[in-house]
C-alpha positions as CSV (number, residue, x, y, z in Angstrom):
1,M,0.0,0.0,0.0
2,R,1.1,3.6,-0.4
3,I,1.4,5.8,2.7
4,R,2.4,9.4,3.2
5,I,4.6,10.5,6.1
6,L,5.5,14.2,6.4
7,G,4.6,14.8,2.8
8,K,6.7,11.9,1.4
9,Y,5.2,8.8,-0.1
10,W,6.4,5.3,0.9
11,T,5.5,1.8,-0.2
12,F,4.4,-0.2,2.9
13,R,4.5,-3.9,2.5
14,F,4.2,-7.0,4.7
15,V,6.9,-9.5,3.7
16,P,7.6,-13.1,4.7
17,N,11.2,-12.9,5.7
18,L,13.4,-10.0,6.9
19,G,16.1,-12.2,8.5
20,K,16.7,-11.2,12.1
21,N,14.7,-8.0,11.7
22,R,11.0,-7.5,12.3
23,G,10.8,-4.5,10.1
24,T,12.9,-2.1,8.0
25,C,12.7,1.4,6.6
26,G,14.6,2.6,3.5
27,H,16.3,5.9,3.4
28,P,13.8,8.8,3.1
29,E,15.7,10.3,0.1
30,S,15.5,7.1,-1.8
31,P,13.4,7.4,-4.9
32,E,11.6,4.1,-4.1
33,K,11.1,4.4,-0.4
34,Q,9.8,1.3,1.3
35,I,8.8,0.3,4.8
36,L,8.8,-3.5,5.2
37,V,7.2,-5.3,8.1
38,G,7.2,-9.1,8.9
39,Q,3.9,-10.6,7.8
40,G,3.8,-12.9,10.8
41,L,3.6,-10.1,13.4
42,R,0.3,-9.6,15.2
43,G,-1.0,-7.6,18.1
44,E,1.3,-5.3,20.1
45,A,4.4,-6.6,18.4
46,L,3.0,-5.5,15.0
47,L,1.9,-2.1,16.5
48,E,5.4,-1.6,17.9
49,V,7.2,-2.4,14.7
50,V,4.9,-0.1,12.6
51,I,5.4,2.8,15.0
52,H,9.2,2.1,15.0
53,E,9.5,2.1,11.2
54,V,7.2,5.1,10.7
55,L,9.3,7.0,13.2
56,H,12.4,6.2,11.3
57,A,10.7,7.4,8.1
58,A,9.7,10.7,9.8
59,N,13.1,11.3,11.3
60,W,15.9,9.1,9.9
61,H,18.5,10.5,12.2
62,L,17.0,9.6,15.5
63,D,19.0,7.2,17.6
64,E,18.0,3.5,17.3
65,E,17.8,3.1,21.0
66,F,15.4,6.1,21.3
67,V,13.2,4.8,18.4
68,T,13.0,1.3,19.9
69,E,12.1,2.6,23.4
70,F,9.6,5.2,22.1
71,A,7.8,2.7,19.8
72,S,7.6,0.2,22.7
73,D,6.2,2.8,25.0
74,V,3.6,4.1,22.5
75,A,2.5,0.6,21.6
76,R,2.0,-0.3,25.2
77,I,0.1,2.9,25.9
78,L,-2.2,2.4,22.9
79,R,-2.9,-1.2,24.0
80,H,-4.3,-0.1,27.4
81,K,-7.8,-1.5,27.5
82,Q,-9.5,1.9,27.9
83,I,-7.6,3.3,24.9
84,W,-7.7,0.3,22.7
85,K,-11.4,-0.1,23.1
86,R,-12.0,3.4,21.9
87,I,-9.6,2.9,18.9
88,T,-11.3,-0.4,17.8
89,D,-14.8,0.7,18.5
90,G,-14.5,3.8,16.2
91,E,-15.4,4.0,12.5
92,E,-13.5,1.7,10.2
93,S,-10.3,3.1,8.8
94,K,-10.1,4.3,5.2
């Protein structure tokens, strides 16, 4: 699918094998920018990886440790029952 992050377009794909990685993000200046996520991921792990890779796309120069910790924290917050219920009970995404 095609997604837009800070005015730049990326190809977002689920792929079967990323080796030891759960996701990857190509350089934002690449003409064929891609975000790849392991197709076997589900639940909070998937949410965390998507946040992680999108954050890399938004700011390529952020420290890997910061991106990892931030994505983990945001995924955990969004999965709180009170928040997740409101997210999933809303109107269907486009």
